KEDRENDO-736445 format. One record per residue (C-alpha): residue number from 1; residue in one letter; y negated, x negated, z negated. Coordinates in pm, 1 decimal. Example, Ala and Ser with C-alpha at 12.3 -4.5 7.8 and 13.67 -1.06 7.14 Angstrom:
2
nuza num=1&residuo=A&yy=450.0&xx=-1230.0&zz=-780.0
nuza num=2&residuo=S&yy=106.0&xx=-1367.0&zz=-714.0
***
This chain:
291
nuza num=1&residuo=M&yy=-5674.4&xx=-7233.3&zz=-11713.7
nuza num=2&residuo=L&yy=-5678.9&xx=-7548.4&zz=-11498.7
nuza num=3&residuo=T&yy=-5873.5&xx=-7368.7&zz=-11227.2
nuza num=4&residuo=T&yy=-6143.8&xx=-7261.4&zz=-11482.2
nuza num=5&residuo=I&yy=-6173.0&xx=-7609.0&zz=-11615.5
nuza num=6&residuo=A&yy=-6219.6&xx=-7741.1&zz=-11268.4
nuza num=7&residuo=Q&yy=-6469.0&xx=-7486.1&zz=-11167.1
nuza num=8&residuo=D&yy=-6672.3&xx=-7561.1&zz=-11493.1
nuza num=9&residuo=A&yy=-6661.9&xx=-7923.8&zz=-11423.4
nuza num=10&residuo=R&yy=-6788.8&xx=-7882.5&zz=-11058.1
nuza num=11&residuo=M&yy=-7061.1&xx=-7659.5&zz=-11195.6
nuza num=12&residuo=T&yy=-7159.2&xx=-7920.6&zz=-11454.1
nuza num=13&residuo=I&yy=-7163.6&xx=-8211.6&zz=-11192.8
nuza num=14&residuo=A&yy=-7363.8&xx=-7982.2&zz=-10961.2
nuza num=15&residuo=T&yy=-7612.9&xx=-7895.4&zz=-11230.4
nuza num=16&residuo=S&yy=-7634.4&xx=-8266.4&zz=-11323.0
nuza num=17&residuo=V&yy=-7702.2&xx=-8376.2&zz=-10971.5
nuza num=18&residuo=S&yy=-7970.4&xx=-8105.7&zz=-10929.2
nuza num=19&residuo=H&yy=-8148.9&xx=-8203.9&zz=-11247.5
nuza num=20&residuo=A&yy=-8134.6&xx=-8575.2&zz=-11138.9
nuza num=21&residuo=G&yy=-8275.1&xx=-8491.5&zz=-10797.3
nuza num=22&residuo=S&yy=-8548.4&xx=-8287.6&zz=-10949.6
nuza num=23&residuo=A&yy=-8635.1&xx=-8562.2&zz=-11196.3
nuza num=24&residuo=Q&yy=-8643.6&xx=-8812.3&zz=-10907.8
nuza num=25&residuo=L&yy=-8866.2&xx=-8583.3&zz=-10690.2
nuza num=26&residuo=F&yy=-9097.4&xx=-8546.0&zz=-10981.8
nuza num=27&residuo=A&yy=-9120.9&xx=-8920.2&zz=-11048.6
nuza num=28&residuo=T&yy=-9181.6&xx=-8971.0&zz=-10683.2
nuza num=29&residuo=R&yy=-9465.8&xx=-8725.5&zz=-10675.5
nuza num=30&residuo=R&yy=-9619.9&xx=-8855.6&zz=-11006.5
nuza num=31&residuo=F&yy=-9611.5&xx=-9222.9&zz=-10850.5
nuza num=32&residuo=A&yy=-9759.7&xx=-9093.8&zz=-10534.1
nuza num=33&residuo=A&yy=-10036.9&xx=-8922.9&zz=-10714.9
nuza num=34&residuo=F&yy=-10106.1&xx=-9231.7&zz=-10928.0
nuza num=35&residuo=R&yy=-10113.9&xx=-9444.0&zz=-10640.6
nuza num=36&residuo=E&yy=-10356.4&xx=-9228.9&zz=-10442.0
nuza num=37&residuo=A&yy=-10576.5&xx=-9188.9&zz=-10754.4
nuza num=38&residuo=T&yy=-10578.1&xx=-9553.8&zz=-10786.1
nuza num=39&residuo=R&yy=-10667.4&xx=-9615.1&zz=-10416.9
nuza num=40&residuo=R&yy=-10962.3&xx=-9372.4&zz=-10448.7
nuza num=41&residuo=K&yy=-11094.2&xx=-9541.2&zz=-10767.1
nuza num=42&residuo=T&yy=-11054.9&xx=-9886.2&zz=-10632.2
nuza num=43&residuo=T&yy=-11218.6&xx=-9772.7&zz=-10302.8
nuza num=44&residuo=R&yy=-11517.1&xx=-9655.9&zz=-10497.4
nuza num=45&residuo=I&yy=-11545.0&xx=-9980.2&zz=-10697.0
nuza num=46&residuo=V&yy=-11540.3&xx=-10189.0&zz=-10358.8
nuza num=47&residuo=A&yy=-11789.1&xx=-9955.7&zz=-10188.4
nuza num=48&residuo=Y&yy=-12026.0&xx=-9989.9&zz=-10493.6
nuza num=49&residuo=L&yy=-11987.7&xx=-10374.7&zz=-10483.6
nuza num=50&residuo=D&yy=-12074.1&xx=-10366.3&zz=-10117.2
nuza num=51&residuo=V&yy=-12383.5&xx=-10146.4&zz=-10145.5
nuza num=52&residuo=E&yy=-12522.3&xx=-10253.3&zz=-10478.8
nuza num=53&residuo=M&yy=-12507.3&xx=-10633.0&zz=-10437.8
nuza num=54&residuo=E&yy=-12886.3&xx=-10665.7&zz=-10409.4
nuza num=55&residuo=L&yy=-12916.0&xx=-10505.0&zz=-10741.4
nuza num=56&residuo=L&yy=-12651.3&xx=-10724.7&zz=-10898.8
nuza num=57&residuo=I&yy=-12827.9&xx=-11036.2&zz=-10738.3
nuza num=58&residuo=T&yy=-13156.6&xx=-10918.7&zz=-10913.9
nuza num=59&residuo=V&yy=-12983.4&xx=-10876.0&zz=-11238.5
nuza num=60&residuo=W&yy=-12811.1&xx=-11226.5&zz=-11200.0
nuza num=61&residuo=I&yy=-13150.5&xx=-11394.3&zz=-11132.3
nuza num=62&residuo=A&yy=-13311.8&xx=-11236.9&zz=-11427.1
nuza num=63&residuo=V&yy=-13027.4&xx=-11317.1&zz=-11671.4
nuza num=64&residuo=M&yy=-13011.6&xx=-11685.9&zz=-11556.6
nuza num=65&residuo=G&yy=-13395.5&xx=-11701.0&zz=-11590.2
nuza num=66&residuo=V&yy=-13370.2&xx=-11598.7&zz=-11938.5
nuza num=67&residuo=A&yy=-13089.9&xx=-11840.0&zz=-11998.3
nuza num=68&residuo=A&yy=-13283.2&xx=-12133.6&zz=-11844.7
nuza num=69&residuo=V&yy=-13579.6&xx=-12053.9&zz=-12072.4
nuza num=70&residuo=A&yy=-13354.0&xx=-12037.6&zz=-12385.8
nuza num=71&residuo=K&yy=-13168.7&xx=-12369.1&zz=-12299.8
nuza num=72&residuo=V&yy=-13485.8&xx=-12556.2&zz=-12244.5
nuza num=73&residuo=A&yy=-13649.5&xx=-12399.8&zz=-12564.2
nuza num=74&residuo=T&yy=-13351.4&xx=-12503.9&zz=-12776.6
nuza num=75&residuo=A&yy=-13291.0&xx=-12837.1&zz=-12626.1
nuza num=76&residuo=P&yy=-13220.5&xx=-13112.5&zz=-12887.5
nuza num=77&residuo=I&yy=-13527.7&xx=-13315.3&zz=-12739.5
nuza num=78&residuo=R&yy=-13762.8&xx=-13087.4&zz=-12562.1
nuza num=79&residuo=P&yy=-14011.7&xx=-13261.4&zz=-12315.3
nuza num=80&residuo=A&yy=-14375.9&xx=-13223.7&zz=-12420.7
nuza num=81&residuo=S&yy=-14506.2&xx=-13187.2&zz=-12055.1
nuza num=82&residuo=L&yy=-14456.1&xx=-12881.7&zz=-11834.7
nuza num=83&residuo=G&yy=-14318.3&xx=-13095.7&zz=-11555.1
nuza num=84&residuo=G&yy=-14054.1&xx=-13230.1&zz=-11772.8
nuza num=85&residuo=Q&yy=-13951.9&xx=-12887.4&zz=-11888.7
nuza num=86&residuo=C&yy=-13930.0&xx=-12771.0&zz=-11524.6
nuza num=87&residuo=L&yy=-13719.6&xx=-13066.5&zz=-11444.1
nuza num=88&residuo=M&yy=-13489.0&xx=-12992.2&zz=-11737.0
nuza num=89&residuo=A&yy=-13456.3&xx=-12634.5&zz=-11613.5
nuza num=90&residuo=L&yy=-13375.4&xx=-12743.3&zz=-11259.1
nuza num=91&residuo=P&yy=-12992.9&xx=-12750.5&zz=-11294.1
nuza num=92&residuo=Y&yy=-13007.4&xx=-12377.1&zz=-11423.8
nuza num=93&residuo=L&yy=-13212.7&xx=-12285.4&zz=-11113.4
nuza num=94&residuo=L&yy=-12968.2&xx=-12439.0&zz=-10881.5
nuza num=95&residuo=I&yy=-12677.4&xx=-12269.7&zz=-11059.8
nuza num=96&residuo=A&yy=-12858.8&xx=-11934.5&zz=-11029.1
nuza num=97&residuo=L&yy=-12924.8&xx=-11974.6&zz=-10659.4
nuza num=98&residuo=A&yy=-12573.4&xx=-12114.5&zz=-10562.6
nuza num=99&residuo=P&yy=-12392.0&xx=-11793.3&zz=-10552.2
nuza num=100&residuo=V&yy=-12684.8&xx=-11609.0&zz=-10395.0
nuza num=101&residuo=A&yy=-12685.6&xx=-11863.1&zz=-10115.9
nuza num=102&residuo=G&yy=-12305.1&xx=-11812.7&zz=-10075.4
nuza num=103&residuo=Y&yy=-12355.2&xx=-11446.8&zz=-10047.7
nuza num=104&residuo=R&yy=-12644.1&xx=-11465.9&zz=-9793.1
nuza num=105&residuo=V&yy=-12476.9&xx=-11727.3&zz=-9585.0
nuza num=106&residuo=T&yy=-12146.5&xx=-11534.3&zz=-9564.1
nuza num=107&residuo=A&yy=-12295.2&xx=-11196.6&zz=-9518.8
nuza num=108&residuo=G&yy=-12519.6&xx=-11305.4&zz=-9247.8
nuza num=109&residuo=S&yy=-12233.0&xx=-11481.2&zz=-9069.0
nuza num=110&residuo=F&yy=-12006.5&xx=-11172.6&zz=-9108.6
nuza num=111&residuo=P&yy=-12205.0&xx=-10858.2&zz=-9102.0
nuza num=112&residuo=R&yy=-12056.6&xx=-10508.4&zz=-9181.1
nuza num=113&residuo=G&yy=-11829.0&xx=-10381.2&zz=-8921.2
nuza num=114&residuo=L&yy=-11782.4&xx=-10701.0&zz=-8744.0
nuza num=115&residuo=I&yy=-11442.2&xx=-10740.7&zz=-8590.0
nuza num=116&residuo=S&yy=-11325.6&xx=-11103.5&zz=-8629.5
nuza num=117&residuo=A&yy=-11067.7&xx=-11278.2&zz=-8414.5
nuza num=118&residuo=Q&yy=-10747.0&xx=-11392.3&zz=-8590.8
nuza num=119&residuo=P&yy=-10689.2&xx=-11753.7&zz=-8639.1
nuza num=120&residuo=F&yy=-10523.9&xx=-11922.2&zz=-8349.4
nuza num=121&residuo=F&yy=-10248.4&xx=-12090.8&zz=-8562.0
nuza num=122&residuo=R&yy=-10061.0&xx=-11862.0&zz=-8819.8
nuza num=123&residuo=L&yy=-9991.2&xx=-12040.8&zz=-9145.0
nuza num=124&residuo=A&yy=-9841.7&xx=-11747.8&zz=-9346.8
nuza num=125&residuo=R&yy=-9499.5&xx=-11714.6&zz=-9181.8
nuza num=126&residuo=I&yy=-9286.2&xx=-11565.6&zz=-9471.6
nuza num=127&residuo=G&yy=-9139.6&xx=-11226.5&zz=-9411.7
nuza num=128&residuo=R&yy=-9079.3&xx=-11010.0&zz=-9094.0
nuza num=129&residuo=W&yy=-9389.1&xx=-10856.2&zz=-8945.9
nuza num=130&residuo=R&yy=-9502.0&xx=-10651.8&zz=-8648.7
nuza num=131&residuo=T&yy=-9832.2&xx=-10738.5&zz=-8492.1
nuza num=132&residuo=L&yy=-10099.9&xx=-10467.3&zz=-8490.9
nuza num=133&residuo=D&yy=-10395.5&xx=-10420.7&zz=-8246.2
nuza num=134&residuo=V&yy=-10746.4&xx=-10366.7&zz=-8395.7
nuza num=135&residuo=I&yy=-10730.6&xx=-9998.0&zz=-8384.1
nuza num=136&residuo=E&yy=-10381.2&xx=-9971.0&zz=-8530.6
nuza num=137&residuo=A&yy=-10470.7&xx=-10203.4&zz=-8813.4
nuza num=138&residuo=R&yy=-10790.8&xx=-9999.2&zz=-8911.1
nuza num=139&residuo=R&yy=-10617.3&xx=-9677.0&zz=-8883.7
nuza num=140&residuo=N&yy=-10334.1&xx=-9795.3&zz=-9117.1
nuza num=141&residuo=P&yy=-10360.3&xx=-9643.5&zz=-9459.6
nuza num=142&residuo=M&yy=-10310.8&xx=-9979.3&zz=-9609.0
nuza num=143&residuo=F&yy=-10626.8&xx=-10136.8&zz=-9447.7
nuza num=144&residuo=G&yy=-10910.4&xx=-10246.5&zz=-9663.2
nuza num=145&residuo=P&yy=-10967.2&xx=-10430.5&zz=-9999.3
nuza num=146&residuo=A&yy=-10844.5&xx=-10145.2&zz=-10212.3
nuza num=147&residuo=G&yy=-10566.3&xx=-10098.1&zz=-10447.7
nuza num=148&residuo=F&yy=-10436.8&xx=-10421.0&zz=-10617.0
nuza num=149&residuo=M&yy=-10649.9&xx=-10607.7&zz=-10382.0
nuza num=150&residuo=A&yy=-10964.6&xx=-10472.5&zz=-10546.2
nuza num=151&residuo=S&yy=-10853.4&xx=-10652.6&zz=-10880.7
nuza num=152&residuo=L&yy=-10856.7&xx=-10997.0&zz=-10701.4
nuza num=153&residuo=L&yy=-11194.1&xx=-10902.2&zz=-10546.5
nuza num=154&residuo=V&yy=-11347.4&xx=-10813.0&zz=-10890.1
nuza num=155&residuo=G&yy=-11185.4&xx=-11126.3&zz=-11044.5
nuza num=156&residuo=I&yy=-11347.9&xx=-11354.9&zz=-10779.1
nuza num=157&residuo=L&yy=-11686.3&xx=-11199.5&zz=-10852.8
nuza num=158&residuo=L&yy=-11648.2&xx=-11215.1&zz=-11225.2
nuza num=159&residuo=N&yy=-11551.4&xx=-11589.9&zz=-11192.0
nuza num=160&residuo=V&yy=-11910.8&xx=-11664.0&zz=-11115.3
nuza num=161&residuo=P&yy=-12069.6&xx=-11539.1&zz=-11439.9
nuza num=162&residuo=V&yy=-11768.4&xx=-11655.0&zz=-11663.0
nuza num=163&residuo=R&yy=-11776.5&xx=-11999.8&zz=-11515.6
nuza num=164&residuo=T&yy=-12159.7&xx=-12008.7&zz=-11566.7
nuza num=165&residuo=A&yy=-12134.4&xx=-11879.1&zz=-11937.3
nuza num=166&residuo=E&yy=-11881.0&xx=-12145.1&zz=-12005.8
nuza num=167&residuo=Y&yy=-12119.3&xx=-12428.4&zz=-11862.1
nuza num=168&residuo=L&yy=-12419.7&xx=-12282.8&zz=-12067.0
nuza num=169&residuo=A&yy=-12206.5&xx=-12310.0&zz=-12393.7
nuza num=170&residuo=A&yy=-12073.7&xx=-12654.6&zz=-12326.4
nuza num=171&residuo=V&yy=-12342.7&xx=-12851.8&zz=-12167.5
nuza num=172&residuo=P&yy=-12675.6&xx=-12877.2&zz=-12339.9
nuza num=173&residuo=A&yy=-13020.2&xx=-12921.6&zz=-12171.5
nuza num=174&residuo=I&yy=-13101.0&xx=-13291.4&zz=-12178.9
nuza num=175&residuo=G&yy=-13429.8&xx=-13476.5&zz=-12081.5
nuza num=176&residuo=L&yy=-13482.4&xx=-13803.9&zz=-11902.1
nuza num=177&residuo=D&yy=-13467.6&xx=-14008.1&zz=-12220.4
nuza num=178&residuo=A&yy=-13107.5&xx=-13909.0&zz=-12278.8
nuza num=179&residuo=P&yy=-12818.2&xx=-14160.8&zz=-12265.1
nuza num=180&residuo=A&yy=-12664.1&xx=-14245.8&zz=-11927.0
nuza num=181&residuo=W&yy=-12334.4&xx=-14092.0&zz=-12025.6
nuza num=182&residuo=A&yy=-12519.3&xx=-13760.5&zz=-12089.0
nuza num=183&residuo=H&yy=-12685.1&xx=-13765.0&zz=-11755.0
nuza num=184&residuo=T&yy=-12345.1&xx=-13838.6&zz=-11599.9
nuza num=185&residuo=I&yy=-12187.5&xx=-13525.9&zz=-11768.4
nuza num=186&residuo=L&yy=-12489.0&xx=-13306.4&zz=-11686.3
nuza num=187&residuo=I&yy=-12483.7&xx=-13394.0&zz=-11314.2
nuza num=188&residuo=V&yy=-12104.7&xx=-13361.6&zz=-11260.7
nuza num=189&residuo=M&yy=-12067.5&xx=-13041.8&zz=-11457.4
nuza num=190&residuo=S&yy=-12368.6&xx=-12882.7&zz=-11292.5
nuza num=191&residuo=A&yy=-12245.3&xx=-12983.5&zz=-10938.6
nuza num=192&residuo=D&yy=-11902.7&xx=-12838.1&zz=-11033.1
nuza num=193&residuo=V&yy=-12051.8&xx=-12492.8&zz=-11129.0
nuza num=194&residuo=I&yy=-12294.4&xx=-12508.1&zz=-10834.8
nuza num=195&residuo=V&yy=-12031.0&xx=-12588.1&zz=-10571.8
nuza num=196&residuo=M&yy=-11756.0&xx=-12359.4&zz=-10697.7
nuza num=197&residuo=N&yy=-11994.1&xx=-12056.4&zz=-10747.2
nuza num=198&residuo=F&yy=-12094.7&xx=-12099.2&zz=-10393.1
nuza num=199&residuo=F&yy=-11747.9&xx=-12111.3&zz=-10264.8
nuza num=200&residuo=Y&yy=-11612.7&xx=-11821.6&zz=-10486.8
nuza num=201&residuo=M&yy=-11894.5&xx=-11603.0&zz=-10367.8
nuza num=202&residuo=V&yy=-11804.0&xx=-11711.1&zz=-9999.5
nuza num=203&residuo=C&yy=-11440.5&xx=-11587.7&zz=-10075.0
nuza num=204&residuo=F&yy=-11576.2&xx=-11267.3&zz=-10243.4
nuza num=205&residuo=V&yy=-11775.2&xx=-11163.6&zz=-9920.4
nuza num=206&residuo=M&yy=-11497.0&xx=-11256.1&zz=-9685.4
nuza num=207&residuo=A&yy=-11249.2&xx=-11038.0&zz=-9882.1
nuza num=208&residuo=L&yy=-11510.5&xx=-10762.3&zz=-9907.9
nuza num=209&residuo=R&yy=-11574.5&xx=-10752.8&zz=-9540.7
nuza num=210&residuo=S&yy=-11207.6&xx=-10776.4&zz=-9433.3
nuza num=211&residuo=I&yy=-11254.8&xx=-11131.2&zz=-9274.7
nuza num=212&residuo=P&yy=-10927.7&xx=-11275.1&zz=-9133.9
nuza num=213&residuo=L&yy=-10996.5&xx=-11609.7&zz=-9280.9
nuza num=214&residuo=F&yy=-11022.5&xx=-11500.3&zz=-9631.8
nuza num=215&residuo=P&yy=-10676.3&xx=-11595.9&zz=-9747.0
nuza num=216&residuo=R&yy=-10724.4&xx=-11954.9&zz=-9616.5
nuza num=217&residuo=M&yy=-11067.8&xx=-11972.9&zz=-9771.2
nuza num=218&residuo=M&yy=-10922.7&xx=-11858.9&zz=-10116.8
nuza num=219&residuo=V&yy=-10666.5&xx=-12131.9&zz=-10109.9
nuza num=220&residuo=Y&yy=-10921.9&xx=-12379.4&zz=-9994.5
nuza num=221&residuo=A&yy=-11140.9&xx=-12277.3&zz=-10307.0
nuza num=222&residuo=W&yy=-10837.3&xx=-12325.1&zz=-10530.4
nuza num=223&residuo=V&yy=-10784.1&xx=-12672.4&zz=-10395.2
nuza num=224&residuo=M&yy=-11163.6&xx=-12765.5&zz=-10401.8
nuza num=225&residuo=D&yy=-11168.9&xx=-12644.1&zz=-10771.3
nuza num=226&residuo=L&yy=-10878.4&xx=-12863.1&zz=-10873.4
nuza num=227&residuo=C&yy=-11034.1&xx=-13166.7&zz=-10685.0
nuza num=228&residuo=M&yy=-11377.0&xx=-13101.9&zz=-10859.2
nuza num=229&residuo=Q&yy=-11206.6&xx=-13127.2&zz=-11202.9
nuza num=230&residuo=F&yy=-11023.0&xx=-13457.9&zz=-11120.8
nuza num=231&residuo=A&yy=-11371.4&xx=-13592.0&zz=-10972.3
nuza num=232&residuo=I&yy=-11545.9&xx=-13500.1&zz=-11292.6
nuza num=233&residuo=A&yy=-11271.6&xx=-13669.5&zz=-11504.0
nuza num=234&residuo=N&yy=-11300.6&xx=-13986.2&zz=-11292.9
nuza num=235&residuo=E&yy=-11681.8&xx=-13998.4&zz=-11303.5
nuza num=236&residuo=V&yy=-11720.9&xx=-13927.0&zz=-11683.5
nuza num=237&residuo=A&yy=-11450.0&xx=-14206.4&zz=-11743.1
nuza num=238&residuo=H&yy=-11685.4&xx=-14470.8&zz=-11594.8
nuza num=239&residuo=A&yy=-11971.4&xx=-14342.9&zz=-11795.5
nuza num=240&residuo=P&yy=-12109.8&xx=-14627.6&zz=-12025.1
nuza num=241&residuo=N&yy=-12091.8&xx=-14585.5&zz=-12384.5
nuza num=242&residuo=L&yy=-11914.7&xx=-14232.1&zz=-12382.1
nuza num=243&residuo=P&yy=-11847.3&xx=-14121.8&zz=-12747.2
nuza num=244&residuo=P&yy=-11478.4&xx=-14053.1&zz=-12808.4
nuza num=245&residuo=Q&yy=-11550.7&xx=-13701.0&zz=-12944.9
nuza num=246&residuo=V&yy=-11747.3&xx=-13607.5&zz=-12634.6
nuza num=247&residuo=A&yy=-11472.1&xx=-13755.8&zz=-12410.2
nuza num=248&residuo=G&yy=-11210.3&xx=-13538.8&zz=-12609.4
nuza num=249&residuo=A&yy=-11408.7&xx=-13221.7&zz=-12573.8
nuza num=250&residuo=L&yy=-11472.1&xx=-13273.3&zz=-12214.0
nuza num=251&residuo=L&yy=-11102.9&xx=-13342.8&zz=-12159.7
nuza num=252&residuo=T&yy=-11018.7&xx=-12996.4&zz=-12311.7
nuza num=253&residuo=V&yy=-11268.9&xx=-12824.5&zz=-12096.6
nuza num=254&residuo=L&yy=-11129.2&xx=-12976.7&zz=-11778.4
nuza num=255&residuo=D&yy=-10769.2&xx=-12928.2&zz=-11868.3
nuza num=256&residuo=G&yy=-10853.2&xx=-12553.0&zz=-11935.4
nuza num=257&residuo=N&yy=-11014.9&xx=-12538.8&zz=-11592.8
nuza num=258&residuo=I&yy=-10719.8&xx=-12678.2&zz=-11425.5
nuza num=259&residuo=H&yy=-10473.7&xx=-12441.8&zz=-11592.7
nuza num=260&residuo=K&yy=-10695.5&xx=-12147.8&zz=-11501.4
nuza num=261&residuo=V&yy=-10689.2&xx=-12239.1&zz=-11139.4
nuza num=262&residuo=L&yy=-10308.0&xx=-12300.4&zz=-11133.0
nuza num=263&residuo=I&yy=-10245.4&xx=-11973.9&zz=-11314.3
nuza num=264&residuo=S&yy=-10469.3&xx=-11791.1&zz=-11065.0
nuza num=265&residuo=A&yy=-10291.3&xx=-11946.0&zz=-10776.5
nuza num=266&residuo=A&yy=-9939.3&xx=-11870.4&zz=-10919.7
nuza num=267&residuo=I&yy=-10029.4&xx=-11509.1&zz=-10957.5
nuza num=268&residuo=W&yy=-10229.5&xx=-11440.9&zz=-10636.0
nuza num=269&residuo=L&yy=-10076.6&xx=-11671.7&zz=-10374.9
nuza num=270&residuo=P&yy=-9754.4&xx=-11473.9&zz=-10348.7
nuza num=271&residuo=Y&yy=-9957.1&xx=-11167.0&zz=-10319.5
nuza num=272&residuo=L&yy=-10178.2&xx=-11306.9&zz=-10047.1
nuza num=273&residuo=L&yy=-9865.8&xx=-11407.2&zz=-9866.9
nuza num=274&residuo=M&yy=-9643.7&xx=-11092.7&zz=-9897.2
nuza num=275&residuo=S&yy=-9881.5&xx=-10807.4&zz=-9972.4
nuza num=276&residuo=E&yy=-9858.5&xx=-10526.2&zz=-9711.2
nuza num=277&residuo=R&yy=-10234.1&xx=-10453.6&zz=-9768.9
nuza num=278&residuo=V&yy=-10332.7&xx=-10833.0&zz=-9728.2
nuza num=279&residuo=N&yy=-10125.2&xx=-10859.2&zz=-9412.8
nuza num=280&residuo=V&yy=-10264.7&xx=-10531.9&zz=-9249.3
nuza num=281&residuo=T&yy=-10628.6&xx=-10616.1&zz=-9355.8
nuza num=282&residuo=Y&yy=-10666.2&xx=-10975.5&zz=-9286.9
nuza num=283&residuo=R&yy=-10366.9&xx=-11055.8&zz=-9047.8
nuza num=284&residuo=R&yy=-10331.5&xx=-10724.6&zz=-8856.9
nuza num=285&residuo=R&yy=-9982.2&xx=-10713.0&zz=-8891.5
nuza num=286&residuo=C&yy=-9728.0&xx=-10486.0&zz=-9096.4
nuza num=287&residuo=S&yy=-9386.1&xx=-10509.0&zz=-9223.8
nuza num=288&residuo=T&yy=-9108.0&xx=-10430.7&zz=-8971.1
nuza num=289&residuo=M&yy=-8960.7&xx=-10211.4&zz=-9255.5
nuza num=290&residuo=A&yy=-9282.9&xx=-10019.6&zz=-9284.2
nuza num=291&residuo=A&yy=-9309.6&xx=-9994.3&zz=-8908.2
***
């Protein structure tokens, strides 16, 4: 009787272990298949962005041209002369050209296939890593801006139209006869969008082309973005006769911009430091555990 019970118990345990092993194997295979499908999909997205940037630039210029005409046409006080209208549209022209200039400058400095040298001094020292040579890094399956890195790439690119749309919604077109405080807001807010659209596009191209300086440039862009918000607040605070309701609305916008930058940095900075893909692609090193 006891022998039969023991045998039944052993068979039950063996069956349970077998089922658990099968379930684990199934889950592992499903995860591997999902990861491979994600890698292929994100690789196609990245390849599309790399190949079709000229088309996207054309669409961008066309949309910004329409937006500039619409802003001038709906201005509270529209200039009567053509020269005045062109001057009113100038900030929108500069905003449209800033990311294009960022793309052209960076793409010209780092052409496709360029093998850039690693920085002389290593800033990212968290973790245990093994140095890879150029061939090892490029043969590594984790090389390239695919997978989760593609999400950051798309996010950087989308930051340009989103930031521009917020500017178009918040800042009206003004003429030369507008108050001094209105000119101050127009100048500093336009400068913020122009500068940051340029630098975020620089970051986009560096990430797309697997340039080793990308992680540092991304951190630099975040710091620059924060500094721009504080500089805007300082300039507008000294603007003469600034209406309180305008100051409150502008403060809300600046506070939102600061929070967005801090949230982005909090999410992506640990990834830029610890991600196997980021370290293989931009730092030519892999984890000692992966090695």
